[in-house]
N, CA, C and O atoms as a Maestro MAE file, in Angstrom:
{
 s_m_m2io_version
 :::
 2.0.0
}

f_m_ct {
 s_m_title
 :::
 protein
 m_atom[260] {
  # First column is atom index #
  i_m_mmod_type
  r_m_x_coord
  r_m_y_coord
  r_m_z_coord
  i_m_residue_number
  s_m_chain_name
  s_m_pdb_residue_name
  s_m_pdb_atom_name
  i_m_atomic_number
  :::
  1 25 95.678 114.418 90.838 1 A "MET " " N  " 7
  2 3 94.927 115.195 91.964 1 A "MET " " CA " 6
  3 2 95.497 114.704 93.324 1 A "MET " " C  " 6
  4 15 95.400 113.579 93.814 1 A "MET " " O  " 8
  5 25 96.247 116.046 93.928 2 A "ALA " " N  " 7
  6 3 96.700 115.809 95.448 2 A "ALA " " CA " 6
  7 2 96.005 115.098 96.553 2 A "ALA " " C  " 6
  8 15 94.815 115.221 96.842 2 A "ALA " " O  " 8
  9 25 96.880 114.340 97.136 3 A "MET " " N  " 7
  10 3 96.071 113.532 98.434 3 A "MET " " CA " 6
  11 2 96.260 114.193 99.680 3 A "MET " " C  " 6
  12 15 97.400 114.439 100.073 3 A "MET " " O  " 8
  13 25 94.933 114.604 100.548 4 A "PRO " " N  " 7
  14 3 95.330 114.917 102.066 4 A "PRO " " CA " 6
  15 2 96.703 114.390 102.632 4 A "PRO " " C  " 6
  16 15 97.035 113.253 102.297 4 A "PRO " " O  " 8
  17 25 97.368 114.976 103.300 5 A "SER " " N  " 7
  18 3 98.521 114.797 104.177 5 A "SER " " CA " 6
  19 2 97.621 113.669 105.221 5 A "SER " " C  " 6
  20 15 96.541 114.020 105.698 5 A "SER " " O  " 8
  21 25 98.268 112.161 105.528 6 A "LYS " " N  " 7
  22 3 97.689 111.535 106.710 6 A "LYS " " CA " 6
  23 2 98.654 111.717 107.974 6 A "LYS " " C  " 6
  24 15 98.741 110.837 108.831 6 A "LYS " " O  " 8
  25 25 99.548 113.206 108.051 7 A "GLY " " N  " 7
  26 3 100.057 113.365 109.183 7 A "GLY " " CA " 6
  27 2 101.584 112.569 109.541 7 A "GLY " " C  " 6
  28 15 102.174 111.768 108.816 7 A "GLY " " O  " 8
  29 25 101.921 112.980 110.644 8 A "ASP " " N  " 7
  30 3 103.459 112.597 110.850 8 A "ASP " " CA " 6
  31 2 103.362 110.897 110.638 8 A "ASP " " C  " 6
  32 15 102.444 110.264 111.159 8 A "ASP " " O  " 8
  33 25 104.338 110.290 109.875 9 A "ARG " " N  " 7
  34 3 104.481 108.331 109.511 9 A "ARG " " CA " 6
  35 2 105.727 108.455 109.791 9 A "ARG " " C  " 6
  36 15 106.513 109.396 109.679 9 A "ARG " " O  " 8
  37 25 105.858 107.015 110.305 10 A "GLY " " N  " 7
  38 3 106.986 106.338 110.357 10 A "GLY " " CA " 6
  39 2 107.189 105.417 109.349 10 A "GLY " " C  " 6
  40 15 106.391 105.227 108.431 10 A "GLY " " O  " 8
  41 25 108.559 104.664 109.545 11 A "ARG " " N  " 7
  42 3 108.767 103.482 108.292 11 A "ARG " " CA " 6
  43 2 108.654 102.222 108.934 11 A "ARG " " C  " 6
  44 15 108.908 102.075 110.129 11 A "ARG " " O  " 8
  45 25 108.296 101.346 108.213 12 A "LEU " " N  " 7
  46 3 108.328 99.600 109.162 12 A "LEU " " CA " 6
  47 2 109.056 98.862 107.790 12 A "LEU " " C  " 6
  48 15 109.228 99.158 106.608 12 A "LEU " " O  " 8
  49 25 109.310 97.944 108.519 13 A "GLY " " N  " 7
  50 3 110.500 96.791 107.529 13 A "GLY " " CA " 6
  51 2 109.575 96.165 106.690 13 A "GLY " " C  " 6
  52 15 108.345 96.181 106.746 13 A "GLY " " O  " 8
  53 25 110.408 95.557 105.825 14 A "ARG " " N  " 7
  54 3 109.464 94.415 104.854 14 A "ARG " " CA " 6
  55 2 109.242 93.117 105.536 14 A "ARG " " C  " 6
  56 15 109.721 92.783 106.619 14 A "ARG " " O  " 8
  57 25 108.533 92.493 104.845 15 A "VAL " " N  " 7
  58 3 107.616 91.337 105.085 15 A "VAL " " CA " 6
  59 2 107.791 90.114 104.172 15 A "VAL " " C  " 6
  60 15 107.939 90.252 102.958 15 A "VAL " " O  " 8
  61 25 107.773 89.043 104.711 16 A "PRO " " N  " 7
  62 3 107.887 87.848 103.695 16 A "PRO " " CA " 6
  63 2 106.789 88.054 102.786 16 A "PRO " " C  " 6
  64 15 105.648 88.464 102.998 16 A "PRO " " O  " 8
  65 25 107.653 87.506 101.205 17 A "THR " " N  " 7
  66 3 106.406 87.593 100.113 17 A "THR " " CA " 6
  67 2 105.045 86.577 100.593 17 A "THR " " C  " 6
  68 15 103.883 86.711 100.210 17 A "THR " " O  " 8
  69 25 105.428 85.836 101.271 18 A "ALA " " N  " 7
  70 3 103.846 85.041 101.415 18 A "ALA " " CA " 6
  71 2 102.907 85.867 102.397 18 A "ALA " " C  " 6
  72 15 101.680 85.873 102.301 18 A "ALA " " O  " 8
  73 25 103.614 86.541 103.322 19 A "VAL " " N  " 7
  74 3 102.704 87.400 104.693 19 A "VAL " " CA " 6
  75 2 102.309 88.715 103.744 19 A "VAL " " C  " 6
  76 15 101.481 89.466 104.259 19 A "VAL " " O  " 8
  77 25 102.772 89.064 102.494 20 A "TYR " " N  " 7
  78 3 102.539 90.357 102.098 20 A "TYR " " CA " 6
  79 2 101.477 89.896 100.901 20 A "TYR " " C  " 6
  80 15 100.589 90.683 100.570 20 A "TYR " " O  " 8
  81 25 101.580 88.796 100.362 21 A "SER " " N  " 7
  82 3 100.585 88.087 99.786 21 A "SER " " CA " 6
  83 2 99.235 87.733 100.522 21 A "SER " " C  " 6
  84 15 98.147 87.574 99.968 21 A "SER " " O  " 8
  85 25 99.489 87.643 101.805 22 A "ASP " " N  " 7
  86 3 98.186 87.395 102.217 22 A "ASP " " CA " 6
  87 2 97.404 88.730 102.574 22 A "ASP " " C  " 6
  88 15 96.173 88.713 102.580 22 A "ASP " " O  " 8
  89 25 98.014 89.729 102.830 23 A "LEU " " N  " 7
  90 3 97.792 91.010 103.410 23 A "LEU " " CA " 6
  91 2 97.048 91.651 102.047 23 A "LEU " " C  " 6
  92 15 95.950 92.195 102.157 23 A "LEU " " O  " 8
  93 25 97.733 91.542 100.753 24 A "GLU " " N  " 7
  94 3 96.798 92.194 99.450 24 A "GLU " " CA " 6
  95 2 95.653 91.402 99.610 24 A "GLU " " C  " 6
  96 15 94.655 92.097 99.418 24 A "GLU " " O  " 8
  97 25 95.375 90.237 99.882 25 A "LYS " " N  " 7
  98 3 93.947 89.144 99.952 25 A "LYS " " CA " 6
  99 2 93.116 90.283 100.890 25 A "LYS " " C  " 6
  100 15 92.091 90.848 100.507 25 A "LYS " " O  " 8
  101 25 93.758 90.498 102.168 26 A "LEU " " N  " 7
  102 3 92.857 90.848 103.198 26 A "LEU " " CA " 6
  103 2 92.459 92.408 103.158 26 A "LEU " " C  " 6
  104 15 91.479 92.936 103.684 26 A "LEU " " O  " 8
  105 25 93.665 93.112 102.257 27 A "ALA " " N  " 7
  106 3 93.283 94.336 102.138 27 A "ALA " " CA " 6
  107 2 92.311 94.603 101.245 27 A "ALA " " C  " 6
  108 15 91.440 95.463 101.380 27 A "ALA " " O  " 8
  109 25 92.474 93.775 100.213 28 A "GLU " " N  " 7
  110 3 90.837 94.013 99.057 28 A "GLU " " CA " 6
  111 2 89.615 93.504 99.600 28 A "GLU " " C  " 6
  112 15 88.559 94.110 99.411 28 A "GLU " " O  " 8
  113 25 89.672 92.368 100.305 29 A "LYS " " N  " 7
  114 3 88.255 91.896 100.966 29 A "LYS " " CA " 6
  115 2 87.909 93.109 102.227 29 A "LYS " " C  " 6
  116 15 86.729 93.380 102.451 29 A "LYS " " O  " 8
  117 25 88.921 93.738 102.943 30 A "ALA " " N  " 7
  118 3 88.330 94.839 103.474 30 A "ALA " " CA " 6
  119 2 87.707 96.026 103.064 30 A "ALA " " C  " 6
  120 15 86.886 96.611 103.770 30 A "ALA " " O  " 8
  121 25 88.153 96.506 101.667 31 A "GLY " " N  " 7
  122 3 87.904 97.514 100.781 31 A "GLY " " CA " 6
  123 2 89.071 98.801 101.077 31 A "GLY " " C  " 6
  124 15 88.964 99.986 100.761 31 A "GLY " " O  " 8
  125 25 90.194 98.118 101.790 32 A "ALA " " N  " 7
  126 3 91.179 99.556 101.936 32 A "ALA " " CA " 6
  127 2 91.770 99.807 100.636 32 A "ALA " " C  " 6
  128 15 91.736 98.990 99.715 32 A "ALA " " O  " 8
  129 25 92.300 100.923 100.577 33 A "SER " " N  " 7
  130 3 92.853 101.555 99.566 33 A "SER " " CA " 6
  131 2 94.153 101.151 99.064 33 A "SER " " C  " 6
  132 15 94.504 101.370 97.905 33 A "SER " " O  " 8
  133 25 95.098 100.374 100.207 34 A "SER " " N  " 7
  134 3 96.224 99.966 99.670 34 A "SER " " CA " 6
  135 2 96.614 98.992 100.869 34 A "SER " " C  " 6
  136 15 95.919 98.905 101.882 34 A "SER " " O  " 8
  137 25 97.616 98.373 100.697 35 A "VAL " " N  " 7
  138 3 98.090 97.298 101.870 35 A "VAL " " CA " 6
  139 2 98.594 98.171 102.995 35 A "VAL " " C  " 6
  140 15 98.400 98.061 104.205 35 A "VAL " " O  " 8
  141 25 99.375 99.180 102.224 36 A "SER " " N  " 7
  142 3 99.858 100.050 103.289 36 A "SER " " CA " 6
  143 2 98.886 100.717 104.314 36 A "SER " " C  " 6
  144 15 98.940 100.604 105.539 36 A "SER " " O  " 8
  145 25 98.202 101.260 103.756 37 A "GLN " " N  " 7
  146 3 96.916 101.472 104.806 37 A "GLN " " CA " 6
  147 2 95.925 100.504 105.284 37 A "GLN " " C  " 6
  148 15 94.881 100.918 105.787 37 A "GLN " " O  " 8
  149 25 96.069 99.744 105.216 38 A "TYR " " N  " 7
  150 3 95.299 98.568 105.800 38 A "TYR " " CA " 6
  151 2 96.137 97.975 107.022 38 A "TYR " " C  " 6
  152 15 95.654 97.753 108.132 38 A "TYR " " O  " 8
  153 25 97.723 97.706 106.584 39 A "VAL " " N  " 7
  154 3 98.291 97.493 107.852 39 A "VAL " " CA " 6
  155 2 98.522 98.788 108.778 39 A "VAL " " C  " 6
  156 15 98.847 98.604 109.951 39 A "VAL " " O  " 8
  157 25 98.382 99.928 108.344 40 A "SER " " N  " 7
  158 3 98.501 100.951 109.430 40 A "SER " " CA " 6
  159 2 97.175 100.851 110.098 40 A "SER " " C  " 6
  160 15 97.265 100.904 111.324 40 A "SER " " O  " 8
  161 25 95.930 100.718 109.613 41 A "ASP " " N  " 7
  162 3 94.815 100.394 110.365 41 A "ASP " " CA " 6
  163 2 94.798 99.497 111.646 41 A "ASP " " C  " 6
  164 15 94.530 99.736 112.824 41 A "ASP " " O  " 8
  165 25 95.252 98.178 110.854 42 A "LEU " " N  " 7
  166 3 95.567 96.849 111.618 42 A "LEU " " CA " 6
  167 2 96.311 97.738 113.243 42 A "LEU " " C  " 6
  168 15 95.898 97.813 114.400 42 A "LEU " " O  " 8
  169 25 97.512 98.258 112.556 43 A "LEU " " N  " 7
  170 3 98.559 98.314 113.697 43 A "LEU " " CA " 6
  171 2 97.971 99.496 114.810 43 A "LEU " " C  " 6
  172 15 98.174 99.523 116.024 43 A "LEU " " O  " 8
  173 25 97.265 100.350 114.071 44 A "SER " " N  " 7
  174 3 96.597 101.370 115.089 44 A "SER " " CA " 6
  175 2 95.553 100.984 116.094 44 A "SER " " C  " 6
  176 15 95.375 101.641 117.120 44 A "SER " " O  " 8
  177 25 94.813 99.833 115.768 45 A "LEU " " N  " 7
  178 3 93.709 99.418 116.628 45 A "LEU " " CA " 6
  179 2 94.613 98.442 117.333 45 A "LEU " " C  " 6
  180 15 94.425 98.383 118.548 45 A "LEU " " O  " 8
  181 25 95.454 97.745 116.891 46 A "HIS " " N  " 7
  182 3 96.226 96.647 117.869 46 A "HIS " " CA " 6
  183 2 97.293 97.394 118.827 46 A "HIS " " C  " 6
  184 15 97.870 96.557 119.521 46 A "HIS " " O  " 8
  185 25 97.654 98.482 119.032 47 A "THR " " N  " 7
  186 3 98.254 99.081 119.695 47 A "THR " " CA " 6
  187 2 97.560 100.319 120.410 47 A "THR " " C  " 6
  188 15 98.067 101.276 120.995 47 A "THR " " O  " 8
  189 25 96.384 100.023 120.197 48 A "GLY " " N  " 7
  190 3 95.536 101.086 121.176 48 A "GLY " " CA " 6
  191 2 95.116 102.437 120.565 48 A "GLY " " C  " 6
  192 15 94.985 103.347 121.384 48 A "GLY " " O  " 8
  193 25 94.965 102.625 119.732 49 A "HIS " " N  " 7
  194 3 94.747 104.264 118.928 49 A "HIS " " CA " 6
  195 2 93.700 103.938 117.955 49 A "HIS " " C  " 6
  196 15 93.996 103.843 116.764 49 A "HIS " " O  " 8
  197 25 92.582 103.772 118.338 50 A "PRO " " N  " 7
  198 3 91.371 103.593 117.224 50 A "PRO " " CA " 6
  199 2 91.193 105.080 116.266 50 A "PRO " " C  " 6
  200 15 90.845 105.201 115.091 50 A "PRO " " O  " 8
  201 25 91.533 105.988 117.151 51 A "GLU " " N  " 7
  202 3 91.350 107.081 116.614 51 A "GLU " " CA " 6
  203 2 92.131 107.446 115.653 51 A "GLU " " C  " 6
  204 15 92.204 108.589 115.203 51 A "GLU " " O  " 8
  205 25 92.725 106.535 115.309 52 A "LEU " " N  " 7
  206 3 94.429 107.017 113.986 52 A "LEU " " CA " 6
  207 2 93.777 106.283 112.653 52 A "LEU " " C  " 6
  208 15 94.058 106.597 111.496 52 A "LEU " " O  " 8
  209 25 92.667 105.037 113.122 53 A "VAL " " N  " 7
  210 3 92.015 104.472 112.175 53 A "VAL " " CA " 6
  211 2 91.413 105.403 110.919 53 A "VAL " " C  " 6
  212 15 90.766 106.406 111.217 53 A "VAL " " O  " 8
  213 25 91.640 105.049 109.459 54 A "ARG " " N  " 7
  214 3 91.356 105.926 108.625 54 A "ARG " " CA " 6
  215 2 90.540 105.174 107.721 54 A "ARG " " C  " 6
  216 15 90.218 106.033 106.901 54 A "ARG " " O  " 8
  217 25 90.002 104.091 107.362 55 A "GLU " " N  " 7
  218 3 89.527 103.134 106.109 55 A "GLU " " CA " 6
  219 2 88.659 101.994 107.151 55 A "GLU " " C  " 6
  220 15 87.455 102.154 107.350 55 A "GLU " " O  " 8
  221 25 89.228 101.142 107.613 56 A "LEU " " N  " 7
  222 3 88.463 99.946 108.527 56 A "LEU " " CA " 6
  223 2 87.257 100.277 109.419 56 A "LEU " " C  " 6
  224 15 87.123 101.000 110.407 56 A "LEU " " O  " 8
  225 25 86.451 99.509 108.736 57 A "ASP " " N  " 7
  226 3 85.115 99.734 109.911 57 A "ASP " " CA " 6
  227 2 85.535 98.679 110.941 57 A "ASP " " C  " 6
  228 15 85.638 97.466 110.759 57 A "ASP " " O  " 8
  229 25 85.743 99.344 111.996 58 A "GLN " " N  " 7
  230 3 86.167 98.749 113.510 58 A "GLN " " CA " 6
  231 2 85.095 97.504 113.661 58 A "GLN " " C  " 6
  232 15 85.463 96.451 114.183 58 A "GLN " " O  " 8
  233 25 83.678 97.688 113.151 59 A "GLY " " N  " 7
  234 3 82.761 97.051 113.718 59 A "GLY " " CA " 6
  235 2 82.703 95.593 112.936 59 A "GLY " " C  " 6
  236 15 81.978 94.618 113.135 59 A "GLY " " O  " 8
  237 25 83.596 95.795 112.110 60 A "VAL " " N  " 7
  238 3 83.760 94.183 111.156 60 A "VAL " " CA " 6
  239 2 84.824 93.259 111.531 60 A "VAL " " C  " 6
  240 15 84.794 92.028 111.557 60 A "VAL " " O  " 8
  241 25 85.906 94.182 111.859 61 A "LEU " " N  " 7
  242 3 87.468 93.418 112.049 61 A "LEU " " CA " 6
  243 2 87.270 92.170 112.744 61 A "LEU " " C  " 6
  244 15 86.602 92.169 113.778 61 A "LEU " " O  " 8
  245 25 87.801 91.052 112.271 62 A "PRO " " N  " 7
  246 3 87.562 89.778 112.883 62 A "PRO " " CA " 6
  247 2 88.541 89.853 114.464 62 A "PRO " " C  " 6
  248 15 89.570 90.521 114.575 62 A "PRO " " O  " 8
  249 25 87.981 89.081 115.483 63 A "LEU " " N  " 7
  250 3 89.048 89.098 116.163 63 A "LEU " " CA " 6
  251 2 90.300 88.691 116.276 63 A "LEU " " C  " 6
  252 15 91.118 89.263 116.996 63 A "LEU " " O  " 8
  253 25 90.557 87.639 115.553 64 A "SER " " N  " 7
  254 3 91.920 86.787 115.527 64 A "SER " " CA " 6
  255 2 92.842 87.578 114.583 64 A "SER " " C  " 6
  256 15 93.974 87.229 114.251 64 A "SER " " O  " 8
  257 25 92.311 88.495 114.267 65 A "ALA " " N  " 7
  258 3 93.101 89.601 112.946 65 A "ALA " " CA " 6
  259 2 94.469 90.085 113.951 65 A "ALA " " C  " 6
  260 15 95.322 90.853 113.506 65 A "ALA " " O  " 8
  :::
 }
 m_bond[259] {
  # First column is bond index #
  i_m_from
  i_m_to
  i_m_order
  :::
  1 1 2 1
  2 2 3 1
  3 3 4 2
  4 3 5 1
  5 5 6 1
  6 6 7 1
  7 7 8 2
  8 7 9 1
  9 9 10 1
  10 10 11 1
  11 11 12 2
  12 11 13 1
  13 13 14 1
  14 14 15 1
  15 15 16 2
  16 15 17 1
  17 17 18 1
  18 18 19 1
  19 19 20 2
  20 19 21 1
  21 21 22 1
  22 22 23 1
  23 23 24 2
  24 23 25 1
  25 25 26 1
  26 26 27 1
  27 27 28 2
  28 27 29 1
  29 29 30 1
  30 30 31 1
  31 31 32 2
  32 31 33 1
  33 33 34 1
  34 34 35 1
  35 35 36 2
  36 35 37 1
  37 37 38 1
  38 38 39 1
  39 39 40 2
  40 39 41 1
  41 41 42 1
  42 42 43 1
  43 43 44 2
  44 43 45 1
  45 45 46 1
  46 46 47 1
  47 47 48 2
  48 47 49 1
  49 49 50 1
  50 50 51 1
  51 51 52 2
  52 51 53 1
  53 53 54 1
  54 54 55 1
  55 55 56 2
  56 55 57 1
  57 57 58 1
  58 58 59 1
  59 59 60 2
  60 59 61 1
  61 61 62 1
  62 62 63 1
  63 63 64 2
  64 63 65 1
  65 65 66 1
  66 66 67 1
  67 67 68 2
  68 67 69 1
  69 69 70 1
  70 70 71 1
  71 71 72 2
  72 71 73 1
  73 73 74 1
  74 74 75 1
  75 75 76 2
  76 75 77 1
  77 77 78 1
  78 78 79 1
  79 79 80 2
  80 79 81 1
  81 81 82 1
  82 82 83 1
  83 83 84 2
  84 83 85 1
  85 85 86 1
  86 86 87 1
  87 87 88 2
  88 87 89 1
  89 89 90 1
  90 90 91 1
  91 91 92 2
  92 91 93 1
  93 93 94 1
  94 94 95 1
  95 95 96 2
  96 95 97 1
  97 97 98 1
  98 98 99 1
  99 99 100 2
  100 99 101 1
  101 101 102 1
  102 102 103 1
  103 103 104 2
  104 103 105 1
  105 105 106 1
  106 106 107 1
  107 107 108 2
  108 107 109 1
  109 109 110 1
  110 110 111 1
  111 111 112 2
  112 111 113 1
  113 113 114 1
  114 114 115 1
  115 115 116 2
  116 115 117 1
  117 117 118 1
  118 118 119 1
  119 119 120 2
  120 119 121 1
  121 121 122 1
  122 122 123 1
  123 123 124 2
  124 123 125 1
  125 125 126 1
  126 126 127 1
  127 127 128 2
  128 127 129 1
  129 129 130 1
  130 130 131 1
  131 131 132 2
  132 131 133 1
  133 133 134 1
  134 134 135 1
  135 135 136 2
  136 135 137 1
  137 137 138 1
  138 138 139 1
  139 139 140 2
  140 139 141 1
  141 141 142 1
  142 142 143 1
  143 143 144 2
  144 143 145 1
  145 145 146 1
  146 146 147 1
  147 147 148 2
  148 147 149 1
  149 149 150 1
  150 150 151 1
  151 151 152 2
  152 151 153 1
  153 153 154 1
  154 154 155 1
  155 155 156 2
  156 155 157 1
  157 157 158 1
  158 158 159 1
  159 159 160 2
  160 159 161 1
  161 161 162 1
  162 162 163 1
  163 163 164 2
  164 163 165 1
  165 165 166 1
  166 166 167 1
  167 167 168 2
  168 167 169 1
  169 169 170 1
  170 170 171 1
  171 171 172 2
  172 171 173 1
  173 173 174 1
  174 174 175 1
  175 175 176 2
  176 175 177 1
  177 177 178 1
  178 178 179 1
  179 179 180 2
  180 179 181 1
  181 181 182 1
  182 182 183 1
  183 183 184 2
  184 183 185 1
  185 185 186 1
  186 186 187 1
  187 187 188 2
  188 187 189 1
  189 189 190 1
  190 190 191 1
  191 191 192 2
  192 191 193 1
  193 193 194 1
  194 194 195 1
  195 195 196 2
  196 195 197 1
  197 197 198 1
  198 198 199 1
  199 199 200 2
  200 199 201 1
  201 201 202 1
  202 202 203 1
  203 203 204 2
  204 203 205 1
  205 205 206 1
  206 206 207 1
  207 207 208 2
  208 207 209 1
  209 209 210 1
  210 210 211 1
  211 211 212 2
  212 211 213 1
  213 213 214 1
  214 214 215 1
  215 215 216 2
  216 215 217 1
  217 217 218 1
  218 218 219 1
  219 219 220 2
  220 219 221 1
  221 221 222 1
  222 222 223 1
  223 223 224 2
  224 223 225 1
  225 225 226 1
  226 226 227 1
  227 227 228 2
  228 227 229 1
  229 229 230 1
  230 230 231 1
  231 231 232 2
  232 231 233 1
  233 233 234 1
  234 234 235 1
  235 235 236 2
  236 235 237 1
  237 237 238 1
  238 238 239 1
  239 239 240 2
  240 239 241 1
  241 241 242 1
  242 242 243 1
  243 243 244 2
  244 243 245 1
  245 245 246 1
  246 246 247 1
  247 247 248 2
  248 247 249 1
  249 249 250 1
  250 250 251 1
  251 251 252 2
  252 251 253 1
  253 253 254 1
  254 254 255 1
  255 255 256 2
  256 255 257 1
  257 257 258 1
  258 258 259 1
  259 259 260 2
  :::
 }
}
């Protein structure tokens, strides 16, 4: 089944294995469909673009994220 387009996207670099492992756990805990989408949502919030968040419930993100 085809997925709907998420719009224009850029690429980011790789992260250390230990960081990725932690991101996998956090993404699963948050109910994100993928680590990539989880990181995209976090970065959207961090850079002041909450309208671009697709999955994370903004009301439950910890302030220390």
